[in-house]
N, C-alpha and C positions, 0 to 999 in steps of 0.2 A: 610397554611399560606405563603406567599411570603417572602424571604429572602431581606433584606435591600441592596439597592445597596451601592457602596463605599461611594458615596456622603452624604447619609443618614445616614449612620453609623458614618461617621466622625461628622456629625451633632450632632448625638445622644452623642457621646463622648465629644464633646465640651460642651454641655449642662450639662452633668454629672460633668465636670470639673468645671463649674461654679456653680453648685450648692454644690459642696464639699468646694470651695473656700469661697462661701457666709457662709456656716455652721462654717467652722473655723473662719472667721472674727467674725460671732457673739458670738461664744464661747469665743475668745480672747477679745472681748469687755464685756461680761458677766464677766471674771475674773477679767479685771481691774477695773469695775465699783465695784465690791465686795471688792475688795483691797482697793480702796478710801474709801469707807462706813466703813471699819474697822478701816483703820488709823485715820478717823475724831472720830469715837466712840473712839477710844483708847486716842485721845487727849482731848475729852471732860471728860472721866472717869479719867485722871490723873489730869486737873484741879479742878474737883470736890473734888477729894481725898485728894490733897493737900492743898485746900483751899488757892488757891493763889500763892502756890509756884510750881516750873515748874520740871518734872521730865522725865527723860529719861533712856533707856536700855543702858547701857555701854558696847561698843563692846570690850573692853579691858578687861573685867573680863571673866575668863575661864569658869566659870560656868554660866556665864549670869547673869544679876542682874539689879536692878534699882539704880540711886544715884539722889539726889537732884541737880536741875540745878541752876546755880546762873546767874544773867543778864550778857550776854556777852558770857556765854557759848555757843559753836557750836556744833550742832548735826549733824553727817555724813550723807550722803544719804543712802536710805535704800538696796541698789542693792549690792550684792556680787560682789567682781573683777573678771574681766573677764579673765579666763586662757588662755594664748598662746597656751597651748597644750589642745584643746577642749576636748581630750579622758580622760583628767583628772578631766574635770568639772563635777558637778552633775547637769544635767539637761542641758537645752538650756542656752546660755549667755545672760545677759541681759543688758540694760541701763538704766538711769535715764532720766525719761522726767518730766521738773520742776526745783526747785532748787535743786544742788547736795549737796548744805549745808545749813542750817537754823539756825540764832542766835537768843539766847533767849533776848527780849527786857525787858526793866525796867518794863513795865506792865505784865510780865510774858506771853507773847505772841509770837509766832514765826515769824520771818521775812520771806520774800521770797514766793513760792508758793509750796502748799501741792505736794511733789513729789511721782512718782511710778514707779515700773519697767515695761520696754517694752521689749519684746524678740528681739534680734537683729538676729536671724535664719531664715531670711524670705526666705533664699534660700534652707532651707532643703527640700521643696518639688520637688526640681528640675525643676523650671517653665521654664528654657531656652529650646527649642527644638533644634534639629539639632546640639547638641555638642556645643551650646552656654554656655558662662561664665556667672555666676549669681554675680553681685556686689550688697552688701547691702547698702541702702540708709537710710536716716533718716526716712522716712515716707513710704518707698516701697523698690524695688530693680530694678536695671537695668541689661538687657541682652548685654553682648557684642557678636556679631553675627560672626561666621566664614565666610570667602568670600564664597559670591554667596547665603546669605540669609540676610532677612531683617524683620524688624516688632516688636512689642514690645516683643514677645517671640521667634523671630528668625524663625518664621513659615512660612514666604513667600519667594519663590525661586526668585533670580534675575536672569534673562536669560543674559548672557554674550555674547551677539551678537553685533559685531561692526556697523551692518546696522540695529541694532533694529529691525529685521524681525519679533520677536516672540511679538511686542506691535505696535501699529498704532493709529493714529486719527481717530475718527469714521466719517462717512458720516453723514452730518447735513443737513436738508432741512428747511427753512421758511415755517410754516403752516398759516392758517388762523388766524387773529388778533394777528399777531405777535408772534404766537407760533413755537417754535423751536422743530424739532423732529431729533433724531439722533439715528443711528443704526451701527451695526459691520457688517463685511463681515462675510460670512460662515467659521466657523471654529474660529472665535474669540468671545469672551464676554466682554461686558462692566463692568470695575470694578470701584473701588473708583478713583477719579480723572477725570473720564470723558474720559480713554483711555481704547481702545480695546485690551484686552490681548489675546495670544493664547490658545485654549482649548486642553489640553495634552488628546489628544483620547486614546494613549496607558497606560497612568497610570490610566484613567476612567475604561477602558474595559478590556485591556490585562490580568489582573491578575485574573479575574474570567472566569473559563470554560464556565458557561453558555452565557457569553458577550464577549468571546475574539474574537478581530478582525483578527487576524494572527495566522496560525498554528504555525509557530515557533516564530519568534522575530518581535518586534514592533518598529519602529523608527518614532519620534514624528516631523513634519514639521511645519512649519508657516502656519496655517490654514488648516493642512491635517495631515496625516501620510503615512507612506509607509512599506509593510511588508518585510522582510528579510529571507533569507534562508541560511543554513548553507553550507560549504563547501561541493561540491559534488552534490549539488541540484540547481535547477533553479526556479524562480518563476514563478507558472502557469500562463495562460491566466485570470483567477479570480483574479489576483491581492492578491490572500490568502494563496493558498496550495502551497506546494514545491514539483516538481516532481523530481525523481531521473535522474543524467545524467549517461549514459551509457559508461564510459571512455573506454570499451573494443571495441565497435564498432565504436566510433570516433576516436580511436587511440590515446587517451589521457593518456595511461597508461604508465609505465616504466618495463614492464616485458621484461626479457632479452629472447634472441632467445633460443628456445627449450622449454621456460615456455608457459602455457596457461593462458589466462587472464579469470577471473572469475568476472563479475560485481556484486557489492554487493549494497545494500541501503546506497547512500553517499559516495561509494568508489569502489575499486576493490581490488582482492587478484590474486597474480601469483603462480599458483601451477604446479607440475610436477609428475604427478602419476607415481610410479615405482611398477613394479612386485617383489615379493618377491625373495631372492637370493636362489639358489638350496638347498634343504636340505632333507636328507632322500631318496635319489633316486626320489625327486619331483622336478621339474622344472617348470617354466612358460616363455610363448613368448607372447609377446604384439601384440595383433591383431588389436588394433585400440588405439587411444589417451586416453581412459578412460576403457580399457577392457583387461584383461591378461586370456589367456588360458592355461590349464595345456598340457604338453606333454605328449605322451604316457608313461604308467608305464611298469616296467620290470615285467614278469609275476610272479616273486617269491617276490616282494615288497608289503606288505600289507598296509604300512605306505602311500605309494604313492597312492593306491586305496582308503584310506579314506581321502586323502587331498581333497580340493575343486577342483572341474573341471574347475570351472572359479573365476575370481575375478574383479569386477566392482567397479570404483569410481564416486561419486556424490557429486557435491558440490551445496548447496542450500544458497540463500540469505534470510535473515529473519529478521523482524523488531522487534525493543524491546518491550516487554509486549504484544506481540501477544495474543489475545482471544483464549482461549483452550475450549475444547479440538480442535487441528487443525492438519488435515491430511497432513504430509509432504512429504510422499514417498510411493509409491505402487510397490510390488514386485510380478513377477509372471514367469512361464516358458512358452515358445512357443512350445516345444517339451516334452510334457508331457506323459510318457509312464507308469508310475506306478498307483498306486491305492491312493496314500496319499501324502499332502504335509505338512512338519512342520516348522514354523516362529518361532525364537528367536534371541534375542539380547545376543551376546557373548561377547562383549567387548566394549571398548571405554570410553571417558570423557562425562560426563553429562549423564549418564544412568538415573539419578533420575530423570531426565524431559522426559524422553521417554517410551513409551510402545509399544507392537506390537500386532496387532489384526487382525484376518481373516475378510476379506469382502465377499469373497465366497469361494468355495471349491478348488479353485487353484490360490487365491490371498490374499496376506497379506499387511499391512498397516503400516507405522511408524507412531506413533500420538504423537504430543507435549501435554503433559498433564499439565505443569506448565509454566506461563510466565516467560521469562528470560530478566533480566536486561543488555542492552548492554553497551559498546561494549564487545561482548565474543566471542569466537569461540568453538563449540561444535563438538564432534565426536562421533560416534557409529557406532559399526560392527553389521551387520545383517547376519544372516544364513537361507536359505532356503534349506531344506533338502527333497528328493524324495524317497519314500520307495514303493516296491511291496512286499505284504505278509510280511510286517515288515524288509524286507532286504533292506539296503541302495543301492541305485541306484546311487547316486550320491548327489554333494550339492553345492550351489553357495553362494560366500560370496558378501555382498554389503558393501563397506567402504562409510558411509556418513559423510559429514562435514557440519555443518550449520555455517554460518558467521552472527552474530547478529549485527544488527546497533545500534548505540547509540541513535537513534530516534525511534519514534512510527510511523514513516511515510517513 
């Protein structure tokens, strides 16, 4: 079954609101009618029981009770007083519809019209949309709308454009037999009053993944729309998608001298890879911007021989919520002299979203196993060890940094 589009869903909600309002009104009318019938029945029974004398319930008696009325006595209205603090009132406040007081005539009949109580809590259902203020009236309520909204329930937006660009007069032409045919320009729709109003394509389609018009954001224009991209991106020639701006190649970065510019999705990073300081007779020399090689070890230094023979630095741009599993990085050796290679993750931040696997006998892969919400920076340290007859010949350290974008593109 196909899902409703936003316009159909809005129509269904409005239909339900009308149905509930009709049921509520019918229930209120039934209650009022029953109260009137009970009041009439009470009056008839009193007249029959007293045989011409008038009786009424005395509101001043604590226990409640009946006393005989004399001509000229006044019967108060049947509704309880309205409390100023509605939280102390029992039920919704009411008001009298009809005569608030009725006098007993000489012929023992009542003056005025039969009163009944009507709820004054017409605003309890919050009928005013878009933060409108509900004001109760005699028969209904009135909505005081905030700036920018209009209509009986403040449901219609008002386009505050000085040139009225979001509304215009239709194009009309005289037809046969004096008939007049009017139509609106593309992107406009005729509404009440015979005025063409702009169709907000962004509101209608952008919120649903199945119908969205723009990859990132949508700007409504009179009769049309335009797609927008976040900083660090340019709108593609298809006028829908966003493509990354390479600040590094365009020299739009702010990296200082000695830093290396790394382009990321929607931005850039400035990095400066450094070799580890000398330790335990082990020292390194930088052989390229991203590579450090170990200096020759003293013959007696076992710690130096167990240290990595080389360390390399790798920086990877990554989109948010990337589909997984996703291979980020491959590692292998060009001078393989042993009989086996072992691959492992030895440290770094974000180890929970990575794993290492072997793709062939001398190649390992760093795999992203969980989607990552950006922006984020993940670091992982990989080790590739070479063995010959289970004797370590050497190992290489790969320091991988992934820059995760705030966006999925």
